[in-house]
N, C-alpha and C positions, 0 to 999 in steps of 0.2 A: 597812719592813725595810731599804731600801737606804741610808738615812742612818746605819745602824749598821755598815756595812762599810768596810774600808780602801779607799783609792784605788789604782788601777793605776798603776804607774810610767810615766813619760813620757820619751820621747827627742824632742828638738826638732831641726829642721834636716835631716831625712832627705830624700833625693831618690829618685825612681823608678829612676834609673840608678846609684844607689850604695846598695843595700840593705845594712844592717849584719847580714847573715845570720850571720856567724861569732860576733858578740857575742850575738845573740839565742839561738842554739843553745847556746852555752857557758853563758849565765846561766840558761836554761831557766825564764824568768819571763814571765808576761803583760806585754806592753809596748805602750803607745800610741805610735804613730809619728805625731806631731802634724803635720798638714798634708801628709802624704806625697803625697796624690792631689789636692791643691787646684787644680792646673793642668789637670786632665783636662777635656776638653770636656763630658763628661756632668755633672761636678760644677758647672762654670760655668753650664751650661744649667739645672740644678736650682735654683741660687741665684737665677736669674731668675724661674722659676715651675715648678710641676709640669708644666704643659703643654709648656713648652720642653724639659724632660727627656724627656717622652714623644715629642715630635717628633724629638729626637736619636736615640732608640731606633728609631723607625719608619724613619728615614733609612738605617739599616744592616740592617734586617730583610729576610731573604730569602724569607719566606713559608712556611718549613717549620713543620709542626705542633709545638705545644708541649704539655707536660703540666703541669697545675697542680692544686693543692688548692683546693677550694671548700667553704665551710661556711656554713650559715644564720647569720643575725644572732646567734642564741643562742650560737654558739661564741665570740663576743666576741674574735675574732682569735687564738684559741688552739687550733691543731690538737692534739687530745688524744684522750681516750678517752670513750666512753659509760660509764655506770655498769656495773661488772662487769669492765671492762678487757679485754673480748674483741672489741670493735668500736671503730672510730675514729669521731669525731664529724664528720669531713670526708669528702668523696668526691673521688676523682681524676677529673679531666675532661681532655679533649683539645680543642684548638681552635687558633686562630691568636693570635699575640702581639698583633696589631692588635685583635682582639676583646677580649682581656683588658685592654688599655690603655683601650679605649673604655668598658668596664664600670667599671673603676677610676675613670676620669674622671667617670662619671656618679654615683658615690657620694662624691665629694670632700667634699661638705658634709653628708653624712648622718651623724648622731651614732652610728648603730647599723647599719653596713653589713654585708653578707655578707663573709666572709673570702675573700680571693684571695691565693694564694701560688705563684708560679712559683719552684721551688726547685732549685738546683744545675744550672742549664741551662748547658751548655758554650757559651761565647761564640762560639767558632769554628764551632759547628754552625748557629747561626741568626742571628748578628749579625756576619758577615764585614765587616771594615773598621773595626769599633768600636775594636779594639785600637790602631789607628794613633794615636789621640789619648787612649787610656785604658788604660794598661798599666804594669806594673812589669817591669823588665828582669832577670828571673831568669836568662835565657839567658847573660848576661854573666858569671855565676858558675857556669855549667855545670849549672844546675838546670832540669829539665823540670817546669814547673808551669802547665799550661793553665788559664786563668781560667774560673770559673763565675759566673753572675749570678743574683741572687735579687731578685725583683720582687713587690711586694705593697702592702698597706695596713698598718694597725697590727697586724702579726702578731707573735706571741710564739713563738719556737722554744724549747720547754721544755728545761731544763737537761740536757745530754748531753755525751759526749766523742766525739772522733774519733781514729782511730789516727794519721793524719799530722799534721805541723806545719801551721799555717794562718796566713796573713796575710789579714785581711778588711778591705776598704776601704769605708768608708761614702760612697757616691756621691751619693745623693739622700735627703733627710730625715735625722732623727737616730735613733740607735739606742743603747739602753742594754745594755751587756755586764756580766754578773755572773759571776765565775769562782771556781773552787775547785780546789785541788790534787788529784791522783789519790787520795791517801789518804783523802779524804772520801767515797768511794763509799758506804760503809755509812751515813753520816749524811745522804745525799741521797735514800735510798729509791728506787732504780731500779725502773721498771716492767717489764712483760713484755719478753722478747727478741723476741717477735712476737705480734701485729702491733705496729708502731711508727709514730709519726707521720712519721718521716723517715729510717728505715733504722737508727737506733741506739736503744738503750734510753734512756728519758728519766726524769728525776725525776718522781715523781707528786705532789710538793709544789707547791701553788699559791703562787708567790712573791709574788703581790700580797696574799694573805691566808693566810699559812702557819698550819696547824692544829697547834700545838705539843703539844696533847694527843694527837693521833693520831700525830704524827711528832716525838716529843720530841728525838731526836738531831739534828734539823735546827738546833737552837740551837747545837750544837757546830760545825756547818758554817759558820754565820753568823759565828762568832768568828774564822774564818780566811779568810772570803770577801773578794773584792775587786770593786769596781764602778767603772764610768766611763760617761759619756754621750758618745758620739762625735758630733761635728759633721760636716757634709758636707766631704769632703776628708781627714778623719782616717782612720787605719788602726790596727789592733791585731794584734799577734802573739799567737797562742794556741798554747802548746807541746803537743806530742803528749800525749794522754790527760788533759789538763786539762778539767775540766767547765766548760761555759759555757752561760749562759742569755741569750737575745738578744731584746730587745723593740724593735719598730719603734714610734716615738713620733709619727709624722706620718701624714697620710692617704695619702701616696704615698711609698714607700721603695724604694730600689735599693741593693744591696750587690754588690760584686764580690770574690770570694775566690780564693786560691791555696793549694791543698794540695800538700805535697810530703813525701816520706819521707826518712828518714836512711839508708836502705839501698838497694842496687842493685835494679833491677826484678825480678831473679830470686829475691829473698827475699820470701816472701808476707806478708800482713798477719798479725799475731798473733791477730786475731779468729778465724781458722780453728782455731788451736790452742786458743783458749778454748772454742769449741763442742765440739771433740773431747774436751777435758779434762772438761767438764761431763758428757758422755756416758760417758766411760771411767772417771772417777775419783770423781766427786762422791758417789755413793751407796754406795761401798765401806765396809766396816767401818773404824772410826776408826784401828785399829792399822795397817791396810793403807795408809790415806791418809797417816799419819805416815811410814811407810816410803817411800812414793812421794815424799813431800816431800823426803826426804834424796836420793833418786835425782835428782830435778829440780834440787835445789841443786847437786849435783855436776856434772851434765851441762849445765844450762841457766843457772842464776842465779849460779853462781860464776864465777871467771875463765874466759874463753873457751878459753884454751889448757890449762887444768888437766887435763882428762880424757885428753888425748892426749900430754901433754908427756913421759911416760916411754916412749913408743913410737917406733920409727923413723918418720921422716916418711912413708915409702912405705906403712906399715901403718896410718896414722891414719884413712883413709877419711873417713867423715862426722864424725870427731872433729877433723879439720883444718879450715882456713878453706874457706868455700863459694865456688865460682865458678859460672859458668853451667852448666858440664857437670855438676858435682856436684848442682846444683839440679834439673837434668832427671832425674838418676838417683834422687834422693830422691822427686821427684814420681811417677815410675813405680813406685817401691817402694811408696809409700803407696796409690796407686790400686789396685795389685794386691792389697794386703792388705785394703783397704776393700771391694773387689768380690768377695771370697770368700764 
């Protein structure tokens, strides 16, 4: 499948202290930042050997417990569903990072190892000091984006989207990223909203062996998909709500990523609105849904200033721009209505 997809665009010469965030956000396209993290101490250790990379992680580990996904060899590195889509094929375990690294090391030469996946672990929580030699300088551009680390073996993160923007740095081992624009959601056959393998709905198509009889529209997604294999030290920018499928290609893999939103902290994720809309609107009669579509177009999806522009500024209330005070008022209003 992957040889049928277009390549992700590449920007050369990026530096951790000079991120091209303005360009990336303006263009809103997946972009490889070639060699962005090549000088990280973790990357350099991993190029020497998986054991050297593990030693680098151990040197900064503070002993706090970590949560990780574990799956029997039959999962083949793909945290997913059991038949019926009501149960996951992996279990969540807790332990120490040292223990996880020991077990990963023990399976390095096993062609059919259990699945290990430490996912979205905040670096500052358990690896203080690692950022000194392994970080991107978001703060220089006024962006709060605390890094998270992902540690495992040949793990596949099934195709999904995230609400924030994302820069993911391939630190140890290679990873293949395959991406699709937001308008392909219907062609990717999303699974249940819950449970999910990683917090977000995932495509139920097996990208290694897509069943086009069962999922015929997936062929349309492939026509506009993009793919790239990242080498250690490479990074990729994934715009908000772009679908991405991520495959670890080596027996030991580490990725560090940075999520950040385009809005102030007092503006919540649109995921809350999605769940509420499914509850409040989806099952209404079609004529009501069409009427509400017009209401949402007027208040939400059209120009931000349109609904209040004919009113005096003092009378606009929630029709005007949101600040932290207005956000608190809206939160209180919604909580009051939902709790009735």
